[in-house]
MIVEX-882828 format. One record per residue: residue number from 1; residue in one letter; x, y, z of N, C-alpha, C in turn. Coordinates in steps of 0.05 Angstrom, whole numbers, plus 5000, padded with zeros to 4 digits. Layout:
<NUM, "A", <X, Y, Z>, <X, Y, Z>, <X, Y, Z>>
...
//
This chain:
<1, "M", <3441, 6108, 6085>, <3425, 6111, 6109>, <3424, 6086, 6125>>
<2, "K", <3425, 6088, 6150>, <3424, 6064, 6167>, <3399, 6049, 6163>>
<3, "I", <3401, 6022, 6166>, <3378, 6005, 6159>, <3354, 6010, 6177>>
<4, "L", <3358, 6016, 6203>, <3335, 6021, 6221>, <3320, 6046, 6213>>
<5, "E", <3334, 6067, 6204>, <3321, 6091, 6195>, <3305, 6086, 6169>>
<6, "T", <3317, 6070, 6152>, <3303, 6063, 6127>, <3278, 6047, 6133>>
<7, "I", <3279, 6029, 6152>, <3255, 6013, 6160>, <3233, 6031, 6169>>
<8, "K", <3240, 6051, 6186>, <3220, 6070, 6196>, <3205, 6084, 6173>>
<9, "K", <3220, 6093, 6153>, <3208, 6108, 6131>, <3191, 6090, 6112>>
<10, "K", <3199, 6065, 6110>, <3184, 6047, 6092>, <3160, 6034, 6106>>
<11, "W", <3158, 6037, 6133>, <3138, 6021, 6148>, <3110, 6028, 6139>>
<12, "K", <3104, 6052, 6128>, <3077, 6059, 6121>, <3065, 6040, 6100>>
<13, "K", <3082, 6030, 6082>, <3071, 6015, 6060>, <3077, 5985, 6062>>
<14, "K", <3095, 5977, 6080>, <3102, 5949, 6080>, <3103, 5939, 6109>>
<15, "T", <3097, 5913, 6112>, <3101, 5901, 6139>, <3131, 5897, 6142>>
<16, "I", <3139, 5893, 6167>, <3168, 5889, 6172>, <3178, 5864, 6159>>
<17, "G", <3162, 5843, 6158>, <3172, 5818, 6146>, <3177, 5821, 6117>>
<18, "L", <3158, 5833, 6102>, <3161, 5837, 6074>, <3185, 5855, 6068>>
<19, "Y", <3188, 5876, 6084>, <3210, 5894, 6079>, <3237, 5881, 6083>>
<20, "M", <3238, 5866, 6105>, <3264, 5852, 6110>, <3271, 5833, 6087>>
<21, "K", <3251, 5819, 6077>, <3256, 5800, 6055>, <3265, 5815, 6030>>
<22, "K", <3252, 5838, 6025>, <3260, 5853, 6002>, <3289, 5863, 6004>>
<23, "Q", <3297, 5870, 6028>, <3325, 5878, 6032>, <3344, 5855, 6033>>
<24, "K", <3333, 5831, 6030>, <3349, 5806, 6031>, <3363, 5802, 6057>>
<25, "M", <3351, 5812, 6078>, <3362, 5807, 6105>, <3355, 5778, 6113>>
<26, "K", <3374, 5765, 6125>, <3371, 5737, 6131>, <3353, 5734, 6156>>
<27, "E", <3332, 5718, 6153>, <3315, 5713, 6176>, <3328, 5694, 6195>>
<28, "I", <3323, 5699, 6221>, <3334, 5683, 6242>, <3314, 5661, 6250>>
<29, "D", <3322, 5636, 6248>, <3303, 5615, 6255>, <3303, 5610, 6286>>
<30, "L", <3286, 5592, 6295>, <3282, 5588, 6323>, <3308, 5580, 6337>>
<31, "N", <3323, 5561, 6325>, <3348, 5552, 6338>, <3368, 5574, 6340>>
<32, "E", <3371, 5590, 6319>, <3389, 5613, 6320>, <3381, 5633, 6341>>
<33, "K", <3355, 5638, 6342>, <3344, 5657, 6361>, <3351, 5649, 6390>>
<34, "R", <3347, 5623, 6395>, <3354, 5613, 6422>, <3383, 5615, 6428>>
<35, "E", <3400, 5609, 6407>, <3429, 5612, 6411>, <3437, 5641, 6418>>
<36, "I", <3424, 5660, 6405>, <3430, 5688, 6410>, <3421, 5695, 6438>>
<37, "Q", <3396, 5687, 6445>, <3386, 5692, 6472>, <3404, 5680, 6494>>
<38, "L", <3411, 5655, 6489>, <3428, 5641, 6509>, <3455, 5656, 6511>>
<39, "G", <3466, 5665, 6489>, <3491, 5680, 6489>, <3488, 5705, 6506>>
<40, "I", <3465, 5719, 6503>, <3461, 5743, 6519>, <3460, 5736, 6549>>
<41, "L", <3445, 5714, 6555>, <3442, 5706, 6583>, <3469, 5699, 6595>>
<42, "I", <3486, 5685, 6580>, <3513, 5677, 6590>, <3529, 5702, 6597>>
<43, "Q", <3527, 5723, 6579>, <3542, 5748, 6585>, <3530, 5762, 6609>>
<44, "V", <3504, 5763, 6612>, <3491, 5776, 6635>, <3498, 5761, 6660>>
<45, "D", <3498, 5735, 6660>, <3506, 5719, 6683>, <3534, 5725, 6691>>
<46, "K", <3552, 5725, 6672>, <3581, 5731, 6678>, <3583, 5759, 6689>>
<47, "F", <3570, 5778, 6677>, <3571, 5806, 6686>, <3561, 5809, 6715>>
<48, "C", <3538, 5796, 6721>, <3527, 5798, 6748>, <3545, 5786, 6769>>
<49, "R", <3557, 5763, 6762>, <3575, 5751, 6781>, <3600, 5768, 6786>>
<50, "E", <3610, 5780, 6765>, <3634, 5797, 6768>, <3628, 5822, 6784>>
<51, "H", <3603, 5832, 6783>, <3596, 5857, 6796>, <3580, 5852, 6822>>
<52, "G", <3578, 5827, 6830>, <3564, 5821, 6855>, <3534, 5827, 6855>>
<53, "L", <3521, 5823, 6832>, <3493, 5830, 6829>, <3476, 5804, 6830>>
<54, "R", <3454, 5806, 6844>, <3435, 5783, 6846>, <3416, 5783, 6822>>
<55, "Y", <3411, 5759, 6812>, <3390, 5756, 6792>, <3380, 5727, 6793>>
<56, "S", <3357, 5722, 6782>, <3346, 5695, 6781>, <3331, 5691, 6755>>
<57, "L", <3333, 5666, 6744>, <3315, 5659, 6722>, <3287, 5664, 6732>>
<58, "A", <3268, 5670, 6714>, <3241, 5677, 6723>, <3220, 5666, 6704>>
<59, "Y", <3195, 5665, 6713>, <3172, 5658, 6697>, <3177, 5632, 6682>>
<60, "G", <3170, 5632, 6656>, <3172, 5607, 6641>, <3201, 5597, 6638>>
<61, "T", <3220, 5615, 6639>, <3248, 5606, 6637>, <3255, 5590, 6662>>
<62, "L", <3246, 5598, 6685>, <3251, 5583, 6710>, <3237, 5556, 6709>>
<63, "I", <3212, 5556, 6699>, <3197, 5531, 6696>, <3213, 5512, 6678>>
<64, "G", <3223, 5524, 6655>, <3238, 5507, 6636>, <3263, 5495, 6649>>
<65, "A", <3277, 5511, 6665>, <3301, 5501, 6678>, <3294, 5478, 6697>>
<66, "V", <3272, 5481, 6713>, <3265, 5461, 6733>, <3253, 5436, 6719>>
<67, "R", <3236, 5440, 6699>, <3221, 5418, 6687>, <3236, 5405, 6664>>
<68, "H", <3252, 5421, 6649>, <3264, 5411, 6624>, <3294, 5414, 6623>>
<69, "G", <3306, 5427, 6643>, <3335, 5432, 6642>, <3343, 5453, 6622>>
<70, "G", <3324, 5468, 6612>, <3329, 5489, 6592>, <3303, 5502, 6583>>
<71, "Y", <3302, 5509, 6558>, <3278, 5521, 6547>, <3254, 5502, 6550>>
<72, "I", <3231, 5513, 6556>, <3206, 5498, 6551>, <3206, 5493, 6521>>
<73, "P", <3200, 5468, 6513>, <3203, 5461, 6485>, <3190, 5480, 6464>>
<74, "W", <3168, 5492, 6472>, <3154, 5510, 6453>, <3159, 5540, 6458>>
<75, "D", <3177, 5545, 6477>, <3182, 5573, 6484>, <3204, 5585, 6467>>
<76, "D", <3205, 5612, 6465>, <3225, 5625, 6449>, <3234, 5652, 6462>>
<77, "D", <3234, 5653, 6488>, <3245, 5676, 6501>, <3258, 5669, 6528>>
<78, "I", <3273, 5688, 6540>, <3286, 5683, 6565>, <3279, 5707, 6584>>
<79, "D", <3270, 5700, 6608>, <3264, 5721, 6628>, <3281, 5717, 6653>>
<80, "I", <3292, 5739, 6663>, <3305, 5738, 6689>, <3294, 5761, 6706>>
<81, "M", <3299, 5760, 6732>, <3289, 5781, 6750>, <3312, 5789, 6769>>
<82, "M", <3311, 5814, 6778>, <3331, 5824, 6796>, <3318, 5841, 6818>>
<83, "P", <3327, 5839, 6843>, <3318, 5858, 6863>, <3324, 5886, 6854>>
<84, "R", <3306, 5904, 6859>, <3308, 5932, 6849>, <3336, 5944, 6853>>
<85, "P", <3349, 5942, 6877>, <3375, 5954, 6880>, <3396, 5943, 6860>>
<86, "D", <3395, 5917, 6855>, <3413, 5904, 6836>, <3406, 5912, 6807>>
<87, "Y", <3380, 5914, 6802>, <3370, 5922, 6775>, <3380, 5949, 6767>>
<88, "E", <3378, 5969, 6786>, <3387, 5996, 6780>, <3417, 5997, 6775>>
<89, "K", <3433, 5983, 6791>, <3462, 5982, 6787>, <3468, 5968, 6761>>
<90, "F", <3454, 5947, 6754>, <3458, 5933, 6729>, <3454, 5952, 6705>>
<91, "L", <3432, 5967, 6705>, <3427, 5984, 6683>, <3449, 6004, 6678>>
<92, "I", <3459, 6016, 6699>, <3480, 6036, 6697>, <3506, 6023, 6687>>
<93, "E", <3514, 6002, 6700>, <3540, 5990, 6695>, <3541, 5975, 6668>>
<94, "F", <3519, 5962, 6662>, <3518, 5947, 6637>, <3517, 5965, 6613>>
<95, "E", <3502, 5987, 6615>, <3500, 6006, 6593>, <3526, 6020, 6589>>
<96, "E", <3540, 6027, 6610>, <3566, 6041, 6608>, <3588, 6022, 6598>>
<97, "N", <3588, 5997, 6607>, <3609, 5978, 6600>, <3598, 5951, 6592>>
<98, "P", <3585, 5950, 6569>, <3574, 5924, 6560>, <3596, 5904, 6555>>
<99, "P", <3592, 5879, 6562>, <3614, 5859, 6559>, <3621, 5854, 6530>>
<100, "L", <3602, 5859, 6512>, <3607, 5857, 6483>, <3596, 5882, 6469>>
<101, "P", <3609, 5893, 6449>, <3600, 5919, 6437>, <3573, 5919, 6425>>
<102, "Y", <3563, 5895, 6417>, <3537, 5894, 6404>, <3514, 5889, 6424>>
<103, "L", <3519, 5888, 6450>, <3498, 5885, 6470>, <3490, 5913, 6481>>
<104, "G", <3465, 5915, 6487>, <3455, 5941, 6498>, <3430, 5936, 6515>>
<105, "V", <3419, 5957, 6526>, <3394, 5956, 6541>, <3374, 5974, 6529>>
<106, "K", <3349, 5966, 6530>, <3326, 5982, 6519>, <3304, 5981, 6541>>
<107, "N", <3295, 6005, 6548>, <3272, 6007, 6567>, <3258, 6033, 6564>>
<108, "Y", <3239, 6039, 6580>, <3223, 6063, 6577>, <3238, 6089, 6583>>
<109, "R", <3262, 6086, 6595>, <3278, 6110, 6600>, <3294, 6119, 6576>>
<110, "N", <3301, 6100, 6559>, <3318, 6108, 6536>, <3304, 6104, 6509>>
<111, "D", <3278, 6096, 6509>, <3264, 6091, 6484>, <3235, 6100, 6488>>
<112, "N", <3226, 6122, 6476>, <3200, 6133, 6480>, <3178, 6119, 6464>>
<113, "V", <3185, 6097, 6451>, <3165, 6081, 6437>, <3157, 6056, 6452>>
<114, "T", <3174, 6047, 6471>, <3170, 6022, 6484>, <3145, 6022, 6501>>
<115, "A", <3132, 5998, 6502>, <3108, 5994, 6519>, <3115, 5979, 6544>>
<116, "I", <3140, 5972, 6547>, <3148, 5955, 6570>, <3158, 5972, 6594>>
<117, "T", <3154, 5962, 6618>, <3163, 5977, 6642>, <3185, 5960, 6656>>
<118, "W", <3199, 5945, 6640>, <3222, 5930, 6649>, <3245, 5936, 6629>>
<119, "T", <3264, 5919, 6626>, <3287, 5924, 6608>, <3292, 5899, 6591>>
<120, "E", <3298, 5905, 6566>, <3308, 5884, 6548>, <3338, 5888, 6545>>
<121, "V", <3353, 5866, 6548>, <3381, 5866, 6540>, <3382, 5856, 6511>>
<122, "I", <3390, 5872, 6493>, <3387, 5866, 6464>, <3414, 5860, 6451>>
<123, "D", <3412, 5845, 6429>, <3434, 5840, 6411>, <3430, 5858, 6387>>
<124, "K", <3446, 5879, 6385>, <3441, 5899, 6364>, <3449, 5890, 6336>>
<125, "R", <3459, 5865, 6334>, <3464, 5854, 6307>, <3439, 5844, 6294>>
<126, "T", <3416, 5845, 6309>, <3391, 5835, 6299>, <3369, 5856, 6299>>
<127, "V", <3348, 5850, 6285>, <3324, 5868, 6284>, <3299, 5851, 6288>>
<128, "M", <3281, 5861, 6304>, <3256, 5847, 6309>, <3234, 5867, 6315>>
<129, "Y", <3210, 5861, 6305>, <3187, 5879, 6310>, <3168, 5865, 6329>>
<130, "A", <3162, 5877, 6352>, <3145, 5865, 6372>, <3130, 5886, 6387>>
<131, "T", <3104, 5882, 6392>, <3087, 5900, 6407>, <3090, 5929, 6398>>
<132, "S", <3086, 5933, 6372>, <3088, 5960, 6360>, <3114, 5974, 6366>>
<133, "M", <3135, 5958, 6367>, <3161, 5969, 6375>, <3183, 5955, 6360>>
<134, "L", <3201, 5971, 6348>, <3224, 5960, 6334>, <3245, 5954, 6354>>
<135, "T", <3254, 5930, 6356>, <3274, 5922, 6376>, <3293, 5902, 6364>>
<136, "S", <3306, 5886, 6380>, <3325, 5866, 6371>, <3319, 5841, 6387>>
<137, "V", <3332, 5819, 6379>, <3330, 5795, 6396>, <3341, 5802, 6423>>
<138, "Y", <3327, 5793, 6444>, <3332, 5803, 6471>, <3326, 5781, 6492>>
<139, "I", <3334, 5787, 6517>, <3324, 5774, 6540>, <3312, 5795, 6558>>
<140, "D", <3290, 5788, 6572>, <3277, 5807, 6590>, <3289, 5807, 6618>>
<141, "V", <3292, 5831, 6629>, <3302, 5834, 6657>, <3281, 5849, 6672>>
<142, "F", <3269, 5836, 6692>, <3248, 5848, 6708>, <3257, 5856, 6736>>
<143, "P", <3251, 5881, 6744>, <3258, 5889, 6771>, <3239, 5876, 6791>>
<144, "I", <3249, 5868, 6814>, <3232, 5858, 6836>, <3230, 5882, 6856>>
<145, "D", <3206, 5892, 6859>, <3201, 5915, 6876>, <3189, 5907, 6902>>
<146, "G", <3195, 5923, 6923>, <3182, 5919, 6948>, <3153, 5926, 6947>>
<147, "A", <3137, 5916, 6966>, <3108, 5920, 6966>, <3098, 5919, 6995>>
<148, "P", <3075, 5931, 7000>, <3065, 5932, 7028>, <3055, 5905, 7038>>
<149, "E", <3044, 5905, 7063>, <3034, 5881, 7075>, <3010, 5870, 7060>>
<150, "D", <3002, 5845, 7066>, <2982, 5831, 7050>, <2956, 5846, 7047>>
<151, "D", <2946, 5859, 7068>, <2919, 5872, 7067>, <2919, 5897, 7050>>
<152, "R", <2943, 5906, 7041>, <2944, 5930, 7024>, <2954, 5923, 6996>>
<153, "R", <2957, 5897, 6990>, <2968, 5889, 6964>, <2951, 5899, 6940>>
<154, "I", <2924, 5896, 6942>, <2907, 5904, 6920>, <2908, 5934, 6914>>
<155, "D", <2907, 5950, 6936>, <2909, 5979, 6932>, <2936, 5986, 6919>>
<156, "Y", <2957, 5973, 6928>, <2983, 5979, 6916>, <2984, 5972, 6887>>
<157, "I", <2973, 5949, 6880>, <2973, 5940, 6851>, <2957, 5960, 6834>>
<158, "E", <2933, 5967, 6844>, <2916, 5986, 6829>, <2930, 6012, 6824>>
<159, "E", <2943, 6023, 6844>, <2957, 6049, 6841>, <2981, 6046, 6822>>
<160, "M", <2996, 6024, 6825>, <3019, 6020, 6808>, <3010, 6017, 6779>>
<161, "L", <2989, 6002, 6774>, <2979, 5998, 6747>, <2969, 6024, 6735>>
<162, "K", <2955, 6040, 6751>, <2945, 6066, 6741>, <2968, 6083, 6731>>
<163, "R", <2989, 6085, 6747>, <3012, 6102, 6739>, <3026, 6090, 6715>>
<164, "R", <3029, 6064, 6715>, <3042, 6051, 6693>, <3027, 6055, 6667>>
<165, "H", <3001, 6052, 6668>, <2984, 6055, 6644>, <2986, 6083, 6632>>
<166, "Y", <2987, 6104, 6650>, <2990, 6131, 6641>, <3016, 6134, 6625>>
<167, "M", <3037, 6123, 6636>, <3063, 6125, 6623>, <3063, 6111, 6595>>
<168, "I", <3050, 6087, 6594>, <3049, 6072, 6569>, <3033, 6087, 6548>>
<169, "R", <3011, 6100, 6556>, <2994, 6114, 6537>, <3009, 6138, 6525>>
<170, "K", <3030, 6147, 6538>, <3045, 6170, 6528>, <3068, 6162, 6509>>
<171, "R", <3071, 6136, 6503>, <3092, 6128, 6485>, <3086, 6136, 6456>>
<172, "K", <3106, 6139, 6440>, <3102, 6148, 6413>, <3100, 6124, 6394>>
<173, "S", <3079, 6109, 6398>, <3076, 6084, 6383>, <3071, 6088, 6353>>
<174, "Y", <3063, 6112, 6346>, <3058, 6118, 6317>, <3083, 6115, 6300>>
<175, "K", <3106, 6116, 6312>, <3131, 6115, 6297>, <3134, 6090, 6280>>
<176, "Y", <3124, 6067, 6291>, <3127, 6042, 6277>, <3100, 6030, 6270>>
<177, "G", <3078, 6045, 6271>, <3052, 6034, 6265>, <3048, 6028, 6236>>
<178, "K", <3031, 6009, 6230>, <3026, 6002, 6202>, <3010, 6024, 6188>>
<179, "N", <2992, 6037, 6202>, <2977, 6059, 6191>, <2985, 6084, 6206>>
<180, "K", <3004, 6099, 6196>, <3016, 6121, 6211>, <2995, 6143, 6217>>
<181, "F", <2977, 6149, 6198>, <2957, 6170, 6203>, <2939, 6162, 6226>>
<182, "K", <2930, 6138, 6226>, <2912, 6128, 6247>, <2927, 6128, 6274>>
<183, "M", <2951, 6118, 6274>, <2967, 6116, 6299>, <2973, 6144, 6310>>
<184, "Y", <2979, 6163, 6292>, <2985, 6190, 6301>, <2960, 6204, 6312>>
<185, "A", <2937, 6198, 6299>, <2912, 6210, 6309>, <2906, 6200, 6337>>
<186, "K", <2911, 6174, 6341>, <2907, 6163, 6368>, <2926, 6176, 6388>>
<187, "Y", <2950, 6181, 6379>, <2970, 6193, 6397>, <2961, 6221, 6405>>
<188, "I", <2950, 6236, 6386>, <2940, 6263, 6392>, <2917, 6262, 6411>>
<189, "I", <2899, 6244, 6407>, <2876, 6241, 6425>, <2885, 6234, 6453>>
<190, "K", <2904, 6215, 6455>, <2915, 6208, 6481>, <2928, 6231, 6495>>
<191, "N", <2941, 6249, 6480>, <2954, 6272, 6492>, <2933, 6292, 6502>>
<192, "I", <2910, 6292, 6490>, <2889, 6309, 6500>, <2877, 6297, 6526>>
<193, "L", <2873, 6271, 6526>, <2861, 6257, 6549>, <2881, 6255, 6572>>
<194, "Y", <2907, 6253, 6565>, <2928, 6251, 6585>, <2949, 6273, 6580>>
<195, "P", <2944, 6297, 6589>, <2960, 6320, 6581>, <2988, 6321, 6593>>
<196, "R", <2993, 6307, 6615>, <3019, 6308, 6627>, <3040, 6294, 6609>>
<197, "S", <3065, 6302, 6612>, <3086, 6291, 6595>, <3093, 6263, 6603>>
<198, "R", <3107, 6249, 6584>, <3116, 6222, 6590>, <3137, 6223, 6612>>
<199, "E", <3154, 6244, 6612>, <3174, 6246, 6633>, <3161, 6248, 6661>>
<200, "W", <3139, 6264, 6662>, <3124, 6266, 6687>, <3113, 6239, 6695>>
<201, "A", <3102, 6224, 6676>, <3090, 6198, 6681>, <3111, 6179, 6692>>
<202, "I", <3135, 6180, 6680>, <3156, 6162, 6689>, <3164, 6168, 6717>>
<203, "R", <3166, 6194, 6724>, <3173, 6202, 6751>, <3152, 6193, 6771>>
<204, "E", <3127, 6196, 6764>, <3105, 6188, 6781>, <3105, 6158, 6786>>
<205, "Y", <3109, 6143, 6765>, <3110, 6113, 6767>, <3133, 6104, 6784>>
<206, "E", <3157, 6115, 6779>, <3180, 6106, 6793>, <3180, 6115, 6822>>
<207, "E", <3169, 6139, 6827>, <3167, 6149, 6854>, <3150, 6130, 6871>>
<208, "Y", <3129, 6119, 6859>, <3111, 6101, 6874>, <3124, 6074, 6878>>
<209, "V", <3134, 6061, 6857>, <3145, 6035, 6861>, <3170, 6035, 6879>>
<210, "L", <3185, 6057, 6879>, <3209, 6059, 6895>, <3202, 6067, 6924>>
<211, "S", <3177, 6074, 6929>, <3170, 6082, 6956>, <3169, 6059, 6976>>
<212, "Y", <3171, 6034, 6965>, <3172, 6010, 6982>, <3199, 5997, 6977>>
<213, "P", <3219, 6004, 6992>, <3246, 5993, 6988>, <3246, 5962, 6989>>
<214, "F", <3260, 5950, 6970>, <3260, 5921, 6969>, <3270, 5908, 6994>>
<215, "E", <3292, 5917, 7005>, <3305, 5903, 7028>, <3288, 5904, 7053>>
<216, "T", <3271, 5924, 7057>, <3256, 5927, 7082>, <3226, 5923, 7080>>
<217, "S", <3216, 5919, 7056>, <3187, 5915, 7053>, <3179, 5886, 7059>>
<218, "P", <3154, 5882, 7070>, <3145, 5855, 7078>, <3141, 5837, 7053>>
<219, "N", <3133, 5849, 7031>, <3127, 5834, 7007>, <3143, 5846, 6984>>
<220, "A", <3145, 5830, 6962>, <3159, 5839, 6938>, <3149, 5823, 6914>>
<221, "G", <3156, 5832, 6891>, <3148, 5818, 6867>, <3144, 5837, 6844>>
<222, "R", <3131, 5827, 6823>, <3124, 5844, 6800>, <3096, 5838, 6791>>
<223, "P", <3076, 5853, 6802>, <3048, 5847, 6795>, <3041, 5858, 6768>>
<224, "W", <3023, 5845, 6754>, <3013, 5854, 6728>, <2983, 5856, 6727>>
<225, "S", <2969, 5847, 6749>, <2940, 5848, 6749>, <2930, 5846, 6778>>
<226, "T", <2909, 5859, 6784>, <2897, 5856, 6810>, <2885, 5829, 6814>>
<227, "L", <2882, 5814, 6792>, <2871, 5787, 6793>, <2892, 5767, 6802>>
<228, "V", <2917, 5775, 6802>, <2938, 5757, 6810>, <2955, 5770, 6833>>
<229, "P", <2942, 5775, 6856>, <2958, 5786, 6878>, <2980, 5768, 6888>>
<230, "E", <2978, 5742, 6880>, <2999, 5723, 6888>, <3027, 5730, 6877>>
<231, "A", <3027, 5748, 6856>, <3052, 5756, 6845>, <3069, 5772, 6865>>
<232, "L", <3055, 5782, 6886>, <3069, 5794, 6909>, <3070, 5774, 6931>>
<233, "M", <3094, 5769, 6941>, <3098, 5748, 6961>, <3119, 5757, 6981>>
<234, "P", <3124, 5742, 7003>, <3143, 5751, 7023>, <3171, 5757, 7010>>
<235, "T", <3182, 5779, 7017>, <3207, 5788, 7006>, <3230, 5768, 7009>>
<236, "G", <3229, 5753, 7031>, <3250, 5734, 7036>, <3254, 5713, 7014>>
<237, "I", <3233, 5708, 6999>, <3234, 5689, 6977>, <3254, 5698, 6956>>
<238, "F", <3259, 5724, 6954>, <3276, 5735, 6933>, <3304, 5742, 6944>>
<239, "K", <3311, 5734, 6968>, <3336, 5743, 6980>, <3358, 5721, 6981>>
<240, "K", <3351, 5696, 6976>, <3372, 5675, 6977>, <3374, 5662, 6949>>
<241, "Y", <3399, 5658, 6940>, <3404, 5649, 6913>, <3421, 5624, 6912>>
<242, "T", <3416, 5609, 6891>, <3432, 5585, 6885>, <3436, 5584, 6855>>
<243, "T", <3443, 5561, 6844>, <3446, 5558, 6815>, <3429, 5535, 6806>>
<244, "I", <3422, 5536, 6780>, <3406, 5515, 6768>, <3415, 5513, 6738>>
<245, "E", <3414, 5488, 6728>, <3423, 5484, 6700>, <3402, 5494, 6680>>
<246, "F", <3412, 5509, 6660>, <3395, 5518, 6638>, <3411, 5514, 6613>>
<247, "E", <3402, 5496, 6596>, <3416, 5490, 6570>, <3446, 5485, 6574>>
<248, "G", <3452, 5470, 6595>, <3480, 5462, 6599>, <3497, 5482, 6613>>
<249, "H", <3485, 5504, 6623>, <3500, 5524, 6637>, <3488, 5528, 6665>>
<250, "N", <3504, 5533, 6685>, <3494, 5539, 6712>, <3487, 5568, 6714>>
<251, "M", <3462, 5574, 6717>, <3452, 5601, 6720>, <3441, 5605, 6748>>
<252, "M", <3438, 5630, 6756>, <3429, 5636, 6783>, <3398, 5634, 6785>>
<253, "C", <3389, 5626, 6808>, <3360, 5626, 6813>, <3355, 5628, 6843>>
<254, "I", <3331, 5636, 6850>, <3325, 5638, 6879>, <3323, 5610, 6891>>
<255, "V", <3332, 5607, 6916>, <3331, 5582, 6930>, <3303, 5571, 6932>>
<256, "E", <3284, 5589, 6937>, <3256, 5581, 6941>, <3240, 5582, 6915>>
<257, "Y", <3252, 5572, 6894>, <3239, 5572, 6868>, <3213, 5556, 6868>>
<258, "D", <3212, 5535, 6883>, <3188, 5518, 6884>, <3164, 5534, 6896>>
<259, "T", <3169, 5548, 6918>, <3149, 5565, 6930>, <3140, 5587, 6911>>
<260, "Y", <3159, 5600, 6898>, <3153, 5621, 6879>, <3136, 5611, 6856>>
<261, "L", <3144, 5589, 6844>, <3130, 5579, 6820>, <3102, 5568, 6828>>
<262, "K", <3099, 5556, 6851>, <3072, 5547, 6859>, <3054, 5570, 6864>>
<263, "R", <3064, 5591, 6876>, <3047, 5615, 6880>, <3039, 5628, 6854>>
<264, "M", <3057, 5627, 6835>, <3052, 5640, 6809>, <3034, 5623, 6791>>
<265, "Y", <3040, 5596, 6791>, <3027, 5579, 6770>, <3012, 5555, 6781>>
<266, "G", <3013, 5550, 6807>, <3001, 5526, 6817>, <3018, 5501, 6810>>
<267, "D", <3006, 5481, 6797>, <3020, 5457, 6790>, <3037, 5462, 6765>>
<268, "Y", <3060, 5474, 6769>, <3077, 5482, 6746>, <3091, 5459, 6733>>
<269, "M", <3092, 5436, 6747>, <3107, 5413, 6735>, <3090, 5398, 6715>>
<270, "T", <3064, 5404, 6713>, <3047, 5392, 6693>, <3045, 5410, 6669>>
<271, "P", <3054, 5402, 6645>, <3052, 5420, 6622>, <3023, 5427, 6615>>
<272, "P", <3019, 5450, 6603>, <2991, 5458, 6596>, <2981, 5441, 6572>>
<273, "P", <2955, 5443, 6566>, <2945, 5429, 6542>, <2959, 5437, 6517>>
<274, "E", <2960, 5420, 6497>, <2975, 5425, 6473>, <2967, 5451, 6459>>
<275, "N", <2941, 5458, 6461>, <2932, 5482, 6447>, <2941, 5508, 6461>>
<276, "Q", <2953, 5506, 6484>, <2964, 5529, 6499>, <2994, 5530, 6497>>
<277, "R", <3006, 5512, 6483>, <3035, 5511, 6481>, <3045, 5528, 6458>>
<278, "V", <3047, 5554, 6463>, <3055, 5573, 6442>, <3077, 5591, 6452>>
<279, "G", <3093, 5601, 6433>, <3114, 5620, 6440>, <3106, 5647, 6429>>
<280, "H", <3125, 5666, 6429>, <3119, 5693, 6419>, <3120, 5695, 6389>>
<281, "N", <3138, 5680, 6377>, <3140, 5677, 6348>, <3144, 5704, 6333>>
<282, "H", <3160, 5723, 6345>, <3165, 5748, 6331>, <3187, 5743, 6310>>
<283, "A", <3181, 5752, 6285>, <3201, 5749, 6264>, <3226, 5765, 6270>>
<284, "S", <3249, 5753, 6266>, <3275, 5766, 6272>, <3294, 5764, 6248>>
<285, "Y", <3311, 5784, 6245>, <3329, 5784, 6222>, <3357, 5794, 6231>>
<286, "W", <3377, 5786, 6216>, <3404, 5796, 6220>, <3406, 5824, 6209>>
<287, "N", <3418, 5842, 6225>, <3422, 5870, 6217>, <3450, 5873, 6206>>
<288, "D", <3453, 5875, 6180>, <3479, 5876, 6168>, <3495, 5901, 6174>>
<289, "D", <3482, 5921, 6185>, <3496, 5946, 6192>, <3512, 5944, 6218>>
<290, "V", <3506, 5923, 6234>, <3520, 5920, 6260>, <3536, 5894, 6259>>
<291, "K", <3561, 5895, 6266>, <3578, 5872, 6266>, <3585, 5864, 6294>>
//
């Protein structure tokens, strides 16, 4: 039986870490994890350039590139963002013709357990458990969606979050839960409270976010809270691209990265207090079933 199916059946009695160790799967340390992530990013960068797709380093990864020339010292993930038109093309073309056979994409369209509304480009040679979801070592790819003018930003974010939350509540998180009975009971209750299907929720969410085309909307971005309307900013910020060094490689980034980062984080060049310098720290393992 394939190792991922075995993990699913054993999950009721064991945590993923203990199970992996019992199977003598080799744990991936931080340096290895970064090497895998960087390898994925290099392939995505090459793929985007060959297919004429725009992308930019994003969030903490972009801060790391600007402030440290690579990873933030305590960070352990990579984030990039793409204008929605490029994002949609990327998903189709990368999934159909991955540059390496062990690379793939995972998102809410092809995985009914995921809680994310963006995409992970994964290395299928690895296994990782994160956010009640069995996945692999990955880099995150976020779509940049169009948004309305400033005085309508909050209404837009509220409606977008409402539709996104409905979709997330319909995920089958019980599949990898530690207490399957409890998780399944919650799933049943959620289905009573939210009777529409996940497919319906996905259509409703995408219909709304796609109703503001990236190229012609006054604002764009990826909001995650009504408390941070600054995540939506003039679309022009996301339309011009250059390169920036990340771990010795020239990667793409938006020309106006300083404006973007200041709006998102304020004084991003000053590191946070030491007690806030934490990474995701998800345990990762080599999957011997995939070469």
